[in-house]
mmCIF file as Biopython writes it, N, C-alpha, C and O atoms, coordinates in Angstrom:
data_model
#
loop_
_atom_site.group_PDB
_atom_site.id
_atom_site.type_symbol
_atom_site.label_atom_id
_atom_site.label_alt_id
_atom_site.label_comp_id
_atom_site.label_asym_id
_atom_site.label_entity_id
_atom_site.label_seq_id
_atom_site.pdbx_PDB_ins_code
_atom_site.Cartn_x
_atom_site.Cartn_y
_atom_site.Cartn_z
_atom_site.occupancy
_atom_site.B_iso_or_equiv
_atom_site.auth_seq_id
_atom_site.auth_asym_id
_atom_site.pdbx_PDB_model_num
ATOM 1   N N  . MET A ? 1  ? -32.825 43.132 93.966 1.0 0.0 1  A 1 
ATOM 2   C CA . MET A ? 1  ? -33.376 43.426 92.484 1.0 0.0 1  A 1 
ATOM 3   C C  . MET A ? 1  ? -33.252 41.752 92.245 1.0 0.0 1  A 1 
ATOM 4   O O  . MET A ? 1  ? -33.966 41.396 91.307 1.0 0.0 1  A 1 
ATOM 5   N N  . ALA A ? 2  ? -32.651 40.865 92.759 1.0 0.0 2  A 1 
ATOM 6   C CA . ALA A ? 2  ? -33.176 39.556 92.558 1.0 0.0 2  A 1 
ATOM 7   C C  . ALA A ? 2  ? -34.557 39.063 93.074 1.0 0.0 2  A 1 
ATOM 8   O O  . ALA A ? 2  ? -35.353 38.325 92.494 1.0 0.0 2  A 1 
ATOM 9   N N  . ASP A ? 3  ? -34.654 39.622 94.258 1.0 0.0 3  A 1 
ATOM 10  C CA . ASP A ? 3  ? -36.073 39.354 94.949 1.0 0.0 3  A 1 
ATOM 11  C C  . ASP A ? 3  ? -37.374 39.741 94.264 1.0 0.0 3  A 1 
ATOM 12  O O  . ASP A ? 3  ? -38.443 39.200 94.548 1.0 0.0 3  A 1 
ATOM 13  N N  . SER A ? 4  ? -37.249 40.650 93.396 1.0 0.0 4  A 1 
ATOM 14  C CA . SER A ? 4  ? -38.623 41.609 92.234 1.0 0.0 4  A 1 
ATOM 15  C C  . SER A ? 4  ? -38.425 40.194 91.154 1.0 0.0 4  A 1 
ATOM 16  O O  . SER A ? 4  ? -39.406 39.551 90.783 1.0 0.0 4  A 1 
ATOM 17  N N  . LYS A ? 5  ? -37.033 39.853 90.743 1.0 0.0 5  A 1 
ATOM 18  C CA . LYS A ? 5  ? -37.079 39.215 89.674 1.0 0.0 5  A 1 
ATOM 19  C C  . LYS A ? 5  ? -38.077 37.842 89.822 1.0 0.0 5  A 1 
ATOM 20  O O  . LYS A ? 5  ? -39.063 37.468 89.189 1.0 0.0 5  A 1 
ATOM 21  N N  . LYS A ? 6  ? -37.299 37.262 91.016 1.0 0.0 6  A 1 
ATOM 22  C CA . LYS A ? 6  ? -38.229 36.079 91.619 1.0 0.0 6  A 1 
ATOM 23  C C  . LYS A ? 6  ? -39.579 35.914 91.653 1.0 0.0 6  A 1 
ATOM 24  O O  . LYS A ? 6  ? -40.103 34.839 91.362 1.0 0.0 6  A 1 
ATOM 25  N N  . LYS A ? 7  ? -40.309 37.069 92.046 1.0 0.0 7  A 1 
ATOM 26  C CA . LYS A ? 7  ? -41.410 37.572 92.365 1.0 0.0 7  A 1 
ATOM 27  C C  . LYS A ? 7  ? -42.298 37.504 90.905 1.0 0.0 7  A 1 
ATOM 28  O O  . LYS A ? 7  ? -43.270 36.791 90.654 1.0 0.0 7  A 1 
ATOM 29  N N  . ASN A ? 8  ? -41.564 38.571 89.974 1.0 0.0 8  A 1 
ATOM 30  C CA . ASN A ? 8  ? -42.191 38.436 88.710 1.0 0.0 8  A 1 
ATOM 31  C C  . ASN A ? 8  ? -42.287 37.134 87.919 1.0 0.0 8  A 1 
ATOM 32  O O  . ASN A ? 8  ? -43.194 36.764 87.174 1.0 0.0 8  A 1 
ATOM 33  N N  . ASP A ? 9  ? -41.049 36.471 88.275 1.0 0.0 9  A 1 
ATOM 34  C CA . ASP A ? 9  ? -41.291 35.018 87.567 1.0 0.0 9  A 1 
ATOM 35  C C  . ASP A ? 9  ? -42.187 34.009 88.017 1.0 0.0 9  A 1 
ATOM 36  O O  . ASP A ? 9  ? -42.468 33.121 87.213 1.0 0.0 9  A 1 
ATOM 37  N N  . LYS A ? 10 ? -42.795 33.978 89.401 1.0 0.0 10 A 1 
ATOM 38  C CA . LYS A ? 10 ? -43.882 33.379 89.807 1.0 0.0 10 A 1 
ATOM 39  C C  . LYS A ? 10 ? -44.932 33.973 89.508 1.0 0.0 10 A 1 
ATOM 40  O O  . LYS A ? 10 ? -45.847 33.588 90.236 1.0 0.0 10 A 1 
ATOM 41  N N  . GLU A ? 11 ? -45.280 34.815 88.700 1.0 0.0 11 A 1 
ATOM 42  C CA . GLU A ? 11 ? -46.570 35.426 88.429 1.0 0.0 11 A 1 
ATOM 43  C C  . GLU A ? 11 ? -46.801 35.056 86.666 1.0 0.0 11 A 1 
ATOM 44  O O  . GLU A ? 11 ? -47.831 35.071 85.992 1.0 0.0 11 A 1 
ATOM 45  N N  . LEU A ? 12 ? -45.647 34.794 86.362 1.0 0.0 12 A 1 
ATOM 46  C CA . LEU A ? 12 ? -45.854 34.332 84.746 1.0 0.0 12 A 1 
ATOM 47  C C  . LEU A ? 12 ? -46.472 33.099 84.553 1.0 0.0 12 A 1 
ATOM 48  O O  . LEU A ? 12 ? -46.390 32.175 85.362 1.0 0.0 12 A 1 
ATOM 49  N N  . SER A ? 13 ? -47.285 33.043 83.170 1.0 0.0 13 A 1 
ATOM 50  C CA . SER A ? 13 ? -47.833 32.002 82.907 1.0 0.0 13 A 1 
ATOM 51  C C  . SER A ? 13 ? -46.997 30.522 82.563 1.0 0.0 13 A 1 
ATOM 52  O O  . SER A ? 13 ? -45.767 30.502 82.590 1.0 0.0 13 A 1 
ATOM 53  N N  . TYR A ? 14 ? -47.593 29.614 82.324 1.0 0.0 14 A 1 
ATOM 54  C CA . TYR A ? 14 ? -47.010 28.402 82.106 1.0 0.0 14 A 1 
ATOM 55  C C  . TYR A ? 14 ? -46.142 28.616 80.688 1.0 0.0 14 A 1 
ATOM 56  O O  . TYR A ? 14 ? -44.983 28.223 80.555 1.0 0.0 14 A 1 
ATOM 57  N N  . LYS A ? 15 ? -46.896 29.297 79.673 1.0 0.0 15 A 1 
ATOM 58  C CA . LYS A ? 15 ? -46.149 29.460 78.232 1.0 0.0 15 A 1 
ATOM 59  C C  . LYS A ? 15 ? -45.072 30.482 78.409 1.0 0.0 15 A 1 
ATOM 60  O O  . LYS A ? 15 ? -43.914 30.384 78.003 1.0 0.0 15 A 1 
ATOM 61  N N  . GLU A ? 16 ? -45.651 31.561 79.127 1.0 0.0 16 A 1 
ATOM 62  C CA . GLU A ? 16 ? -44.434 32.667 79.133 1.0 0.0 16 A 1 
ATOM 63  C C  . GLU A ? 16 ? -43.005 32.043 79.701 1.0 0.0 16 A 1 
ATOM 64  O O  . GLU A ? 16 ? -41.928 32.225 79.134 1.0 0.0 16 A 1 
ATOM 65  N N  . LEU A ? 17 ? -43.203 31.172 81.082 1.0 0.0 17 A 1 
ATOM 66  C CA . LEU A ? 17 ? -42.172 30.439 81.675 1.0 0.0 17 A 1 
ATOM 67  C C  . LEU A ? 17 ? -41.120 29.440 80.721 1.0 0.0 17 A 1 
ATOM 68  O O  . LEU A ? 17 ? -39.891 29.373 80.680 1.0 0.0 17 A 1 
ATOM 69  N N  . VAL A ? 18 ? -41.984 28.853 80.130 1.0 0.0 18 A 1 
ATOM 70  C CA . VAL A ? 18 ? -41.376 27.941 79.006 1.0 0.0 18 A 1 
ATOM 71  C C  . VAL A ? 18 ? -40.663 28.815 77.725 1.0 0.0 18 A 1 
ATOM 72  O O  . VAL A ? 18 ? -39.727 28.343 77.079 1.0 0.0 18 A 1 
ATOM 73  N N  . ALA A ? 19 ? -41.167 29.973 77.495 1.0 0.0 19 A 1 
ATOM 74  C CA . ALA A ? 19 ? -40.461 30.745 76.331 1.0 0.0 19 A 1 
ATOM 75  C C  . ALA A ? 19 ? -39.503 31.434 77.195 1.0 0.0 19 A 1 
ATOM 76  O O  . ALA A ? 19 ? -38.429 31.638 76.629 1.0 0.0 19 A 1 
ATOM 77  N N  . LYS A ? 20 ? -39.568 31.792 78.230 1.0 0.0 20 A 1 
ATOM 78  C CA . LYS A ? 20 ? -38.245 32.594 78.949 1.0 0.0 20 A 1 
ATOM 79  C C  . LYS A ? 20 ? -36.793 31.651 79.066 1.0 0.0 20 A 1 
ATOM 80  O O  . LYS A ? 20 ? -35.624 31.960 78.835 1.0 0.0 20 A 1 
ATOM 81  N N  . ARG A ? 21 ? -37.508 30.177 79.600 1.0 0.0 21 A 1 
ATOM 82  C CA . ARG A ? 21 ? -36.390 29.247 79.717 1.0 0.0 21 A 1 
ATOM 83  C C  . ARG A ? 21 ? -35.855 29.070 78.358 1.0 0.0 21 A 1 
ATOM 84  O O  . ARG A ? 21 ? -34.663 29.259 78.119 1.0 0.0 21 A 1 
ATOM 85  N N  . ASP A ? 22 ? -36.788 28.677 77.374 1.0 0.0 22 A 1 
ATOM 86  C CA . ASP A ? 22 ? -35.828 28.491 76.062 1.0 0.0 22 A 1 
ATOM 87  C C  . ASP A ? 22 ? -35.191 29.625 75.874 1.0 0.0 22 A 1 
ATOM 88  O O  . ASP A ? 22 ? -34.037 29.377 75.527 1.0 0.0 22 A 1 
ATOM 89  N N  . GLU A ? 23 ? -35.387 30.688 75.936 1.0 0.0 23 A 1 
ATOM 90  C CA . GLU A ? 23 ? -34.417 31.997 75.729 1.0 0.0 23 A 1 
ATOM 91  C C  . GLU A ? 23 ? -33.213 32.038 76.274 1.0 0.0 23 A 1 
ATOM 92  O O  . GLU A ? 23 ? -32.208 32.459 75.701 1.0 0.0 23 A 1 
ATOM 93  N N  . LEU A ? 24 ? -33.273 31.499 77.670 1.0 0.0 24 A 1 
ATOM 94  C CA . LEU A ? 24 ? -32.042 31.708 78.479 1.0 0.0 24 A 1 
ATOM 95  C C  . LEU A ? 24 ? -31.231 30.486 77.989 1.0 0.0 24 A 1 
ATOM 96  O O  . LEU A ? 24 ? -30.022 30.710 77.927 1.0 0.0 24 A 1 
ATOM 97  N N  . LYS A ? 25 ? -31.581 29.374 77.665 1.0 0.0 25 A 1 
ATOM 98  C CA . LYS A ? 25 ? -30.897 28.378 77.196 1.0 0.0 25 A 1 
ATOM 99  C C  . LYS A ? 25 ? -30.366 28.515 75.707 1.0 0.0 25 A 1 
ATOM 100 O O  . LYS A ? 25 ? -29.483 27.754 75.309 1.0 0.0 25 A 1 
ATOM 101 N N  . ARG A ? 26 ? -30.750 29.203 75.130 1.0 0.0 26 A 1 
ATOM 102 C CA . ARG A ? 26 ? -30.125 29.856 73.877 1.0 0.0 26 A 1 
ATOM 103 C C  . ARG A ? 26 ? -28.885 30.759 74.642 1.0 0.0 26 A 1 
ATOM 104 O O  . ARG A ? 26 ? -27.843 30.151 74.888 1.0 0.0 26 A 1 
ATOM 105 N N  . GLU A ? 27 ? -28.951 31.698 74.887 1.0 0.0 27 A 1 
ATOM 106 C CA . GLU A ? 27 ? -28.224 32.516 75.571 1.0 0.0 27 A 1 
ATOM 107 C C  . GLU A ? 27 ? -26.964 31.755 76.388 1.0 0.0 27 A 1 
ATOM 108 O O  . GLU A ? 27 ? -25.782 32.095 76.427 1.0 0.0 27 A 1 
ATOM 109 N N  . TYR A ? 28 ? -27.571 30.708 76.971 1.0 0.0 28 A 1 
ATOM 110 C CA . TYR A ? 28 ? -26.381 29.898 77.858 1.0 0.0 28 A 1 
ATOM 111 C C  . TYR A ? 28 ? -25.514 29.138 76.757 1.0 0.0 28 A 1 
ATOM 112 O O  . TYR A ? 28 ? -24.291 29.080 76.891 1.0 0.0 28 A 1 
ATOM 113 N N  . MET A ? 29 ? -26.104 28.606 75.759 1.0 0.0 29 A 1 
ATOM 114 C CA . MET A ? 29 ? -25.315 28.066 74.694 1.0 0.0 29 A 1 
ATOM 115 C C  . MET A ? 29 ? -24.354 28.810 74.136 1.0 0.0 29 A 1 
ATOM 116 O O  . MET A ? 29 ? -23.157 28.574 73.976 1.0 0.0 29 A 1 
ATOM 117 N N  . ASP A ? 30 ? -25.095 29.851 73.824 1.0 0.0 30 A 1 
ATOM 118 C CA . ASP A ? 30 ? -24.253 31.067 73.032 1.0 0.0 30 A 1 
ATOM 119 C C  . ASP A ? 30 ? -23.031 31.267 73.950 1.0 0.0 30 A 1 
ATOM 120 O O  . ASP A ? 30 ? -21.883 31.022 73.582 1.0 0.0 30 A 1 
ATOM 121 N N  . LEU A ? 31 ? -23.384 31.762 75.260 1.0 0.0 31 A 1 
ATOM 122 C CA . LEU A ? 31 ? -22.101 31.803 76.291 1.0 0.0 31 A 1 
ATOM 123 C C  . LEU A ? 31 ? -20.922 30.584 75.999 1.0 0.0 31 A 1 
ATOM 124 O O  . LEU A ? 31 ? -19.796 30.656 75.508 1.0 0.0 31 A 1 
ATOM 125 N N  . ARG A ? 32 ? -21.531 29.703 76.408 1.0 0.0 32 A 1 
ATOM 126 C CA . ARG A ? 32 ? -20.687 28.481 76.332 1.0 0.0 32 A 1 
ATOM 127 C C  . ARG A ? 32 ? -19.690 28.307 75.154 1.0 0.0 32 A 1 
ATOM 128 O O  . ARG A ? 32 ? -18.551 27.847 75.235 1.0 0.0 32 A 1 
ATOM 129 N N  . PHE A ? 33 ? -20.381 28.800 73.949 1.0 0.0 33 A 1 
ATOM 130 C CA . PHE A ? 33 ? -19.536 28.939 72.797 1.0 0.0 33 A 1 
ATOM 131 C C  . PHE A ? 33 ? -18.235 29.700 72.549 1.0 0.0 33 A 1 
ATOM 132 O O  . PHE A ? 33 ? -17.126 29.464 72.070 1.0 0.0 33 A 1 
ATOM 133 N N  . LYS A ? 34 ? -19.040 30.957 73.226 1.0 0.0 34 A 1 
ATOM 134 C CA . LYS A ? 34 ? -17.974 31.874 73.450 1.0 0.0 34 A 1 
ATOM 135 C C  . LYS A ? 34 ? -16.725 31.830 74.362 1.0 0.0 34 A 1 
ATOM 136 O O  . LYS A ? 34 ? -15.636 32.364 74.154 1.0 0.0 34 A 1 
ATOM 137 N N  . MET A ? 35 ? -17.061 31.183 75.271 1.0 0.0 35 A 1 
ATOM 138 C CA . MET A ? 35 ? -16.235 30.832 76.250 1.0 0.0 35 A 1 
ATOM 139 C C  . MET A ? 35 ? -14.899 30.152 75.752 1.0 0.0 35 A 1 
ATOM 140 O O  . MET A ? 35 ? -13.783 30.457 76.174 1.0 0.0 35 A 1 
ATOM 141 N N  . VAL A ? 36 ? -15.169 29.163 74.771 1.0 0.0 36 A 1 
ATOM 142 C CA . VAL A ? 36 ? -14.234 28.290 74.095 1.0 0.0 36 A 1 
ATOM 143 C C  . VAL A ? 36 ? -13.480 28.754 73.225 1.0 0.0 36 A 1 
ATOM 144 O O  . VAL A ? 36 ? -12.296 28.442 73.101 1.0 0.0 36 A 1 
ATOM 145 N N  . ILE A ? 37 ? -14.525 30.120 72.032 1.0 0.0 37 A 1 
ATOM 146 C CA . ILE A ? 37 ? -13.573 30.416 71.174 1.0 0.0 37 A 1 
ATOM 147 C C  . ILE A ? 37 ? -12.895 31.651 71.668 1.0 0.0 37 A 1 
ATOM 148 O O  . ILE A ? 37 ? -11.799 31.855 71.146 1.0 0.0 37 A 1 
ATOM 149 N N  . SER A ? 38 ? -13.317 32.574 72.606 1.0 0.0 38 A 1 
ATOM 150 C CA . SER A ? 38 ? -12.702 33.670 73.099 1.0 0.0 38 A 1 
ATOM 151 C C  . SER A ? 38 ? -12.629 33.712 74.698 1.0 0.0 38 A 1 
ATOM 152 O O  . SER A ? 38 ? -12.849 32.761 75.447 1.0 0.0 38 A 1 
ATOM 153 N N  . HIS A ? 39 ? -12.299 34.920 75.036 1.0 0.0 39 A 1 
ATOM 154 C CA . HIS A ? 39 ? -12.501 35.297 76.547 1.0 0.0 39 A 1 
ATOM 155 C C  . HIS A ? 39 ? -13.588 36.147 76.633 1.0 0.0 39 A 1 
ATOM 156 O O  . HIS A ? 39 ? -13.790 37.118 75.904 1.0 0.0 39 A 1 
ATOM 157 N N  . VAL A ? 40 ? -14.397 35.696 77.688 1.0 0.0 40 A 1 
ATOM 158 C CA . VAL A ? 40 ? -15.527 36.306 78.327 1.0 0.0 40 A 1 
ATOM 159 C C  . VAL A ? 40 ? -15.205 37.155 79.575 1.0 0.0 40 A 1 
ATOM 160 O O  . VAL A ? 40 ? -14.464 36.723 80.458 1.0 0.0 40 A 1 
ATOM 161 N N  . ASP A ? 41 ? -15.799 38.410 79.628 1.0 0.0 41 A 1 
ATOM 162 C CA . ASP A ? 41 ? -15.657 39.352 80.402 1.0 0.0 41 A 1 
ATOM 163 C C  . ASP A ? 41 ? -16.056 38.708 81.946 1.0 0.0 41 A 1 
ATOM 164 O O  . ASP A ? 41 ? -15.388 38.917 82.958 1.0 0.0 41 A 1 
ATOM 165 N N  . ASN A ? 42 ? -17.257 37.908 81.886 1.0 0.0 42 A 1 
ATOM 166 C CA . ASN A ? 42 ? -17.660 37.592 83.180 1.0 0.0 42 A 1 
ATOM 167 C C  . ASN A ? 42 ? -18.189 35.955 83.293 1.0 0.0 42 A 1 
ATOM 168 O O  . ASN A ? 42 ? -19.310 35.489 83.088 1.0 0.0 42 A 1 
ATOM 169 N N  . PRO A ? 43 ? -16.902 35.280 83.708 1.0 0.0 43 A 1 
ATOM 170 C CA . PRO A ? 43 ? -17.093 33.843 83.626 1.0 0.0 43 A 1 
ATOM 171 C C  . PRO A ? 43 ? -18.304 33.183 84.838 1.0 0.0 43 A 1 
ATOM 172 O O  . PRO A ? 43 ? -18.745 32.038 84.941 1.0 0.0 43 A 1 
ATOM 173 N N  . MET A ? 44 ? -18.512 34.073 85.422 1.0 0.0 44 A 1 
ATOM 174 C CA . MET A ? 44 ? -19.534 33.574 86.548 1.0 0.0 44 A 1 
ATOM 175 C C  . MET A ? 44 ? -20.974 33.524 85.979 1.0 0.0 44 A 1 
ATOM 176 O O  . MET A ? 44 ? -21.923 32.834 86.350 1.0 0.0 44 A 1 
ATOM 177 N N  . GLN A ? 45 ? -20.900 34.314 85.116 1.0 0.0 45 A 1 
ATOM 178 C CA . GLN A ? 45 ? -22.292 34.726 84.016 1.0 0.0 45 A 1 
ATOM 179 C C  . GLN A ? 45 ? -22.621 33.220 84.034 1.0 0.0 45 A 1 
ATOM 180 O O  . GLN A ? 45 ? -23.820 33.054 84.257 1.0 0.0 45 A 1 
ATOM 181 N N  . LYS A ? 46 ? -21.991 32.159 83.883 1.0 0.0 46 A 1 
ATOM 182 C CA . LYS A ? 46 ? -22.256 30.957 83.137 1.0 0.0 46 A 1 
ATOM 183 C C  . LYS A ? 46 ? -22.933 30.124 84.328 1.0 0.0 46 A 1 
ATOM 184 O O  . LYS A ? 46 ? -23.790 29.289 84.037 1.0 0.0 46 A 1 
ATOM 185 N N  . ARG A ? 47 ? -22.621 30.301 85.466 1.0 0.0 47 A 1 
ATOM 186 C CA . ARG A ? 47 ? -23.328 29.639 86.548 1.0 0.0 47 A 1 
ATOM 187 C C  . ARG A ? 47 ? -24.617 30.336 86.838 1.0 0.0 47 A 1 
ATOM 188 O O  . ARG A ? 47 ? -25.619 29.692 87.148 1.0 0.0 47 A 1 
ATOM 189 N N  . THR A ? 48 ? -24.614 31.637 86.744 1.0 0.0 48 A 1 
ATOM 190 C CA . THR A ? 48 ? -25.756 32.315 87.056 1.0 0.0 48 A 1 
ATOM 191 C C  . THR A ? 48 ? -26.790 32.158 86.025 1.0 0.0 48 A 1 
ATOM 192 O O  . THR A ? 48 ? -27.958 32.219 86.407 1.0 0.0 48 A 1 
ATOM 193 N N  . MET A ? 49 ? -26.587 31.997 84.987 1.0 0.0 49 A 1 
ATOM 194 C CA . MET A ? 49 ? -27.522 31.495 84.020 1.0 0.0 49 A 1 
ATOM 195 C C  . MET A ? 49 ? -28.224 30.101 84.104 1.0 0.0 49 A 1 
ATOM 196 O O  . MET A ? 49 ? -29.382 29.811 83.802 1.0 0.0 49 A 1 
ATOM 197 N N  . ARG A ? 50 ? -27.140 29.251 84.634 1.0 0.0 50 A 1 
ATOM 198 C CA . ARG A ? 50 ? -27.642 27.921 84.689 1.0 0.0 50 A 1 
ATOM 199 C C  . ARG A ? 50 ? -28.698 27.778 85.988 1.0 0.0 50 A 1 
ATOM 200 O O  . ARG A ? 50 ? -29.746 27.138 86.075 1.0 0.0 50 A 1 
ATOM 201 N N  . ARG A ? 51 ? -27.951 28.694 87.037 1.0 0.0 51 A 1 
ATOM 202 C CA . ARG A ? 51 ? -29.276 28.658 88.280 1.0 0.0 51 A 1 
ATOM 203 C C  . ARG A ? 51 ? -30.518 29.153 87.706 1.0 0.0 51 A 1 
ATOM 204 O O  . ARG A ? 51 ? -31.557 28.537 87.941 1.0 0.0 51 A 1 
ATOM 205 N N  . GLU A ? 52 ? -30.529 30.183 86.989 1.0 0.0 52 A 1 
ATOM 206 C CA . GLU A ? 52 ? -31.863 30.847 86.516 1.0 0.0 52 A 1 
ATOM 207 C C  . GLU A ? 52 ? -32.508 30.003 85.465 1.0 0.0 52 A 1 
ATOM 208 O O  . GLU A ? 52 ? -33.627 30.296 85.045 1.0 0.0 52 A 1 
ATOM 209 N N  . ILE A ? 53 ? -31.819 28.923 85.004 1.0 0.0 53 A 1 
ATOM 210 C CA . ILE A ? 53 ? -32.836 28.030 83.756 1.0 0.0 53 A 1 
ATOM 211 C C  . ILE A ? 53 ? -33.064 27.063 85.066 1.0 0.0 53 A 1 
ATOM 212 O O  . ILE A ? 53 ? -34.248 26.732 85.141 1.0 0.0 53 A 1 
ATOM 213 N N  . ALA A ? 54 ? -32.272 26.535 86.091 1.0 0.0 54 A 1 
ATOM 214 C CA . ALA A ? 54 ? -32.810 25.654 86.891 1.0 0.0 54 A 1 
ATOM 215 C C  . ALA A ? 54 ? -34.217 26.199 87.673 1.0 0.0 54 A 1 
ATOM 216 O O  . ALA A ? 54 ? -35.198 25.479 87.863 1.0 0.0 54 A 1 
ATOM 217 N N  . ARG A ? 55 ? -34.119 27.515 88.056 1.0 0.0 55 A 1 
ATOM 218 C CA . ARG A ? 55 ? -35.198 28.226 88.846 1.0 0.0 55 A 1 
ATOM 219 C C  . ARG A ? 55 ? -36.323 28.133 88.125 1.0 0.0 55 A 1 
ATOM 220 O O  . ARG A ? 55 ? -37.347 27.988 88.793 1.0 0.0 55 A 1 
ATOM 221 N N  . LEU A ? 56 ? -36.475 28.185 86.595 1.0 0.0 56 A 1 
ATOM 222 C CA . LEU A ? 56 ? -37.554 28.600 85.879 1.0 0.0 56 A 1 
ATOM 223 C C  . LEU A ? 56 ? -38.109 27.157 85.496 1.0 0.0 56 A 1 
ATOM 224 O O  . LEU A ? 56 ? -39.295 26.952 85.240 1.0 0.0 56 A 1 
ATOM 225 N N  . ASN A ? 57 ? -37.117 26.180 85.484 1.0 0.0 57 A 1 
ATOM 226 C CA . ASN A ? 57 ? -37.716 24.770 85.566 1.0 0.0 57 A 1 
ATOM 227 C C  . ASN A ? 57 ? -38.504 24.576 86.825 1.0 0.0 57 A 1 
ATOM 228 O O  . ASN A ? 57 ? -39.570 23.970 86.720 1.0 0.0 57 A 1 
ATOM 229 N N  . THR A ? 58 ? -38.210 24.911 87.736 1.0 0.0 58 A 1 
ATOM 230 C CA . THR A ? 58 ? -38.863 24.654 88.983 1.0 0.0 58 A 1 
ATOM 231 C C  . THR A ? 58 ? -40.194 24.742 89.235 1.0 0.0 58 A 1 
ATOM 232 O O  . THR A ? 58 ? -40.980 23.950 89.754 1.0 0.0 58 A 1 
ATOM 233 N N  . PHE A ? 59 ? -40.394 26.458 88.528 1.0 0.0 59 A 1 
ATOM 234 C CA . PHE A ? 59 ? -41.576 26.930 88.389 1.0 0.0 59 A 1 
ATOM 235 C C  . PHE A ? 59 ? -42.341 26.482 87.282 1.0 0.0 59 A 1 
ATOM 236 O O  . PHE A ? 59 ? -43.566 26.578 87.343 1.0 0.0 59 A 1 
ATOM 237 N N  . ILE A ? 60 ? -41.739 25.963 86.189 1.0 0.0 60 A 1 
ATOM 238 C CA . ILE A ? 60 ? -42.722 25.301 85.406 1.0 0.0 60 A 1 
ATOM 239 C C  . ILE A ? 60 ? -43.180 24.233 85.860 1.0 0.0 60 A 1 
ATOM 240 O O  . ILE A ? 60 ? -44.340 24.051 85.491 1.0 0.0 60 A 1 
ATOM 241 N N  . GLN A ? 61 ? -42.729 23.356 86.575 1.0 0.0 61 A 1 
ATOM 242 C CA . GLN A ? 61 ? -42.895 21.771 87.171 1.0 0.0 61 A 1 
ATOM 243 C C  . GLN A ? 61 ? -44.150 22.150 87.986 1.0 0.0 61 A 1 
ATOM 244 O O  . GLN A ? 61 ? -45.253 21.609 87.902 1.0 0.0 61 A 1 
ATOM 245 N N  . GLN A ? 62 ? -43.724 23.364 88.940 1.0 0.0 62 A 1 
ATOM 246 C CA . GLN A ? 62 ? -45.038 23.566 90.011 1.0 0.0 62 A 1 
ATOM 247 C C  . GLN A ? 62 ? -46.112 23.920 89.017 1.0 0.0 62 A 1 
ATOM 248 O O  . GLN A ? 62 ? -47.141 23.286 89.251 1.0 0.0 62 A 1 
ATOM 249 N N  . LYS A ? 63 ? -46.183 24.548 88.214 1.0 0.0 63 A 1 
ATOM 250 C CA . LYS A ? 63 ? -47.377 25.217 87.285 1.0 0.0 63 A 1 
ATOM 251 C C  . LYS A ? 63 ? -48.166 23.761 86.535 1.0 0.0 63 A 1 
ATOM 252 O O  . LYS A ? 63 ? -49.383 23.582 86.485 1.0 0.0 63 A 1 
ATOM 253 N N  . LYS A ? 64 ? -47.213 22.928 86.052 1.0 0.0 64 A 1 
ATOM 254 C CA . LYS A ? 64 ? -47.507 21.899 85.413 1.0 0.0 64 A 1 
ATOM 255 C C  . LYS A ? 64 ? -48.469 21.002 86.600 1.0 0.0 64 A 1 
ATOM 256 O O  . LYS A ? 64 ? -49.604 20.573 86.395 1.0 0.0 64 A 1 
ATOM 257 N N  . ASN A ? 65 ? -47.863 20.893 87.567 1.0 0.0 65 A 1 
ATOM 258 C CA . ASN A ? 65 ? -48.520 19.955 88.649 1.0 0.0 65 A 1 
ATOM 259 C C  . ASN A ? 65 ? -49.755 20.597 89.297 1.0 0.0 65 A 1 
ATOM 260 O O  . ASN A ? 65 ? -50.732 19.874 89.493 1.0 0.0 65 A 1 
ATOM 261 N N  . ALA A ? 66 ? -49.804 22.030 89.683 1.0 0.0 66 A 1 
ATOM 262 C CA . ALA A ? 66 ? -51.073 22.433 89.796 1.0 0.0 66 A 1 
ATOM 263 C C  . ALA A ? 66 ? -52.057 22.333 88.750 1.0 0.0 66 A 1 
ATOM 264 O O  . ALA A ? 66 ? -53.203 22.304 89.198 1.0 0.0 66 A 1 
ATOM 265 N N  . GLU A ? 67 ? -51.979 22.280 87.653 1.0 0.0 67 A 1 
ATOM 266 C CA . GLU A ? 67 ? -52.973 22.130 86.562 1.0 0.0 67 A 1 
ATOM 267 C C  . GLU A ? 67 ? -52.946 20.639 86.415 1.0 0.0 67 A 1 
ATOM 268 O O  . GLU A ? 67 ? -53.990 20.349 85.830 1.0 0.0 67 A 1 
ATOM 269 N N  . ASP A ? 68 ? -52.364 19.723 86.626 1.0 0.0 68 A 1 
ATOM 270 C CA . ASP A ? 68 ? -52.844 18.671 86.510 1.0 0.0 68 A 1 
ATOM 271 C C  . ASP A ? 68 ? -53.603 17.919 87.814 1.0 0.0 68 A 1 
ATOM 272 O O  . ASP A ? 68 ? -54.262 16.880 87.798 1.0 0.0 68 A 1 
ATOM 273 N N  . ASN A ? 69 ? -53.265 18.850 89.007 1.0 0.0 69 A 1 
ATOM 274 C CA . ASN A ? 69 ? -54.318 18.316 89.798 1.0 0.0 69 A 1 
ATOM 275 C C  . ASN A ? 69 ? -55.447 19.068 90.030 1.0 0.0 69 A 1 
ATOM 276 O O  . ASN A ? 69 ? -55.989 18.935 91.128 1.0 0.0 69 A 1 
ATOM 277 N N  . LYS A ? 70 ? -56.029 20.016 89.028 1.0 0.0 70 A 1 
ATOM 278 C CA . LYS A ? 70 ? -57.148 20.477 89.053 1.0 0.0 70 A 1 
ATOM 279 C C  . LYS A ? 70 ? -58.351 19.745 88.561 1.0 0.0 70 A 1 
ATOM 280 O O  . LYS A ? 70 ? -59.461 20.274 88.616 1.0 0.0 70 A 1 
#
């Protein structure tokens, strides 16, 4: 499951990657807020989301570098 997600993310365009990252950042901020206010069912979700955002940032940087080298 995770492998297919990674493959799909690599195939996305630069704008799609940025949009997906921004959406995940919003969800992450909401999750952090929920953790302060009330109980969250899966606290490990916070770590997973942080790692997903970092992975998307890596793909974004790779696309940006590839475009600059052209």
